[in-house]
C-alpha positions in Angstrom: 227.8 162.2 209.1 227.1 165.9 208.5 224.5 168.0 210.4 222.3 167.9 207.3 222.3 164.1 207.3 221.4 164.2 211.0 218.5 166.6 210.4 217.3 164.7 207.3 217.0 161.5 209.4 214.2 163.2 211.4 212.1 162.7 208.3 213.1 159.1 207.6 210.3 156.6 207.6 212.4 154.5 210.1 211.5 157.3 212.6 208.3 159.0 211.4 206.2 155.9 210.7 206.7 154.4 214.2 206.2 158.0 215.5 202.8 158.2 213.7 201.9 154.9 215.4 202.9 156.3 218.8 200.7 159.3 218.2 197.8 157.1 217.3 198.3 155.0 220.5 198.5 158.2 222.5 195.2 159.4 221.2 193.6 156.0 221.8 194.9 155.9 225.4 193.2 159.2 226.1 189.9 157.9 224.6 190.2 160.1 221.5 189.1 157.3 219.2 187.7 159.5 216.4 190.8 161.7 216.4 193.0 158.5 216.3 191.2 157.2 213.2 191.4 160.7 211.7 195.1 160.8 212.3 195.8 157.4 210.9 193.8 158.3 207.8 195.5 161.7 207.3 199.1 160.3 207.7 198.4 157.1 205.8 196.8 159.0 202.9 199.7 161.4 202.7 202.2 158.5 202.6 200.2 156.7 200.0 200.4 159.7 197.7 204.2 159.7 198.2 204.4 156.0 197.3 202.2 156.3 194.3 204.1 159.3 192.9 207.4 157.5 193.2 206.0 154.2 191.7 204.5 156.1 188.7 207.9 157.6 187.9 210.0 154.6 188.6 207.8 152.2 186.7 206.3 154.2 183.9 208.2 157.6 183.8 204.9 159.4 184.7 205.3 162.8 186.4 203.2 165.9 186.5 204.1 167.9 183.4 204.3 171.3 185.2 206.7 170.1 187.9 210.4 170.5 186.9 212.8 167.6 187.6 210.1 165.6 189.5 210.6 161.9 190.4 208.1 161.7 193.3 207.0 163.6 196.3 209.7 163.9 199.1 208.6 161.4 201.7 210.9 162.8 204.3 209.4 166.2 203.9 205.8 165.1 203.8 206.1 162.7 206.8 208.0 165.3 208.9 205.4 168.0 208.1 202.4 165.8 208.9 203.9 164.2 212.1 205.6 167.2 213.7 203.0 169.8 213.0 200.2 167.6 214.2 202.1 166.6 217.3 202.7 170.3 218.1 199.0 171.0 217.8 198.2 168.0 220.1 200.8 168.9 222.8 199.5 172.5 223.0 195.8 171.6 223.0 194.1 173.8 225.5 197.0 176.3 225.8 196.7 180.0 225.1 196.7 180.9 221.4 200.0 182.7 221.7 201.7 179.7 223.2 200.3 177.5 220.5 201.5 179.8 217.8 205.0 179.9 219.2 205.2 176.1 219.5 203.8 175.6 216.0 206.2 178.2 214.6 209.2 176.4 216.3 208.1 173.0 214.9 207.5 174.7 211.5 211.2 175.8 211.6 212.2 172.2 212.2 210.1 170.9 209.4 211.7 173.5 207.0 215.1 172.4 208.2 214.2 168.8 207.2 213.0 170.0 203.9 216.2 172.1 203.3 218.3 169.1 204.2 216.9 167.1 201.3 218.1 169.8 199.0 221.5 170.2 200.7 222.4 166.5 200.5 221.2 166.5 196.9 218.6 163.7 197.0 215.5 165.8 196.0 214.7 168.7 193.6 212.9 171.8 194.7 209.6 170.6 193.2 209.8 167.4 195.1 210.5 169.1 198.4 207.8 171.8 197.9 205.1 169.2 197.1 206.2 167.3 200.2 205.7 170.4 202.3 202.3 171.0 200.8 201.2 167.4 201.2 202.3 167.0 204.8 201.0 170.4 205.7 197.6 169.6 204.2 197.5 166.3 206.1 198.3 168.1 209.4 195.8 170.8 208.7 193.0 168.4 207.9 193.8 166.3 211.0 193.9 169.4 213.3 190.5 170.6 211.9 189.0 167.6 213.7 190.4 168.5 217.1 187.9 169.7 219.6 188.6 173.3 220.6 187.3 172.7 224.1 188.0 169.5 225.9 190.2 167.6 228.3 193.9 168.1 227.7 195.7 165.0 226.5 197.6 163.1 229.2 200.9 161.3 228.8 202.9 163.9 226.9 206.1 162.8 228.7 205.4 159.2 227.8 205.2 160.3 224.2 208.5 162.1 224.4 210.1 159.0 226.0 208.7 156.8 223.2 210.2 159.1 220.6 213.6 159.0 222.2 213.4 155.2 222.4 212.5 155.0 218.7 215.4 157.3 217.8 217.9 155.2 219.7 216.4 152.0 218.3 217.0 153.0 214.7 220.8 153.3 215.3 220.7 156.2 212.8 220.1 153.8 209.9 217.6 154.9 207.3 214.8 152.6 206.2 215.4 150.8 202.9 212.2 152.2 201.4 213.8 153.4 198.2 215.2 150.0 197.3 211.9 148.4 198.2 209.9 150.8 196.0 212.3 150.1 193.1 211.6 146.4 193.4 207.8 147.0 193.5 208.0 149.3 190.5 209.8 146.7 188.4 207.4 144.0 189.5 204.3 146.0 188.6 205.6 147.5 185.4 207.4 144.4 184.1 210.5 146.4 183.3 214.0 145.1 184.0 215.1 148.5 185.3 213.4 151.5 186.9 213.3 155.0 185.5 215.8 157.3 187.2 216.4 161.0 187.3 217.8 162.4 184.0 218.3 166.1 185.1 221.2 166.6 187.6 220.4 168.2 191.0 
């Protein structure tokens, strides 16, 4: 497995969806119930947009007319953007602005690496990756807008990191079969015997 495949796995739903649940539990354990619900809505809404965009193309060949070679928003890119940028903001809550900016910039570089990996391993087009970045970034931005500027710092950051490591080991590096599942759903909903697939080479 190449480095690009290792990097791209950091955006796989086998890792990011459980990661989003861990963040929600972390917020709940600290009594940040409103922020927990806000996070679940932000991440869930972003993932729903990803799923709908893919189903529309697979089942009915529907795609935004202005986006070139578009078969659906990149879920890896969107989920990585939403999860990692939001987590960086939470972990640096209450820190000096300069420290927060450095942390967010570092995580932003990781998110961009995940996005680039989708292009390098030739599973997504530029339009799909860019829309993934925008969608995930908007979800993180909306969630972070609801964070209190002044308040108690979140406890349990080490536990969060340990849970992330545990999840990464538990996946055994195997991606979730989400694409095959979406294909089955698209055929069931559309009534077609086959799904629409990409016609323009990457």
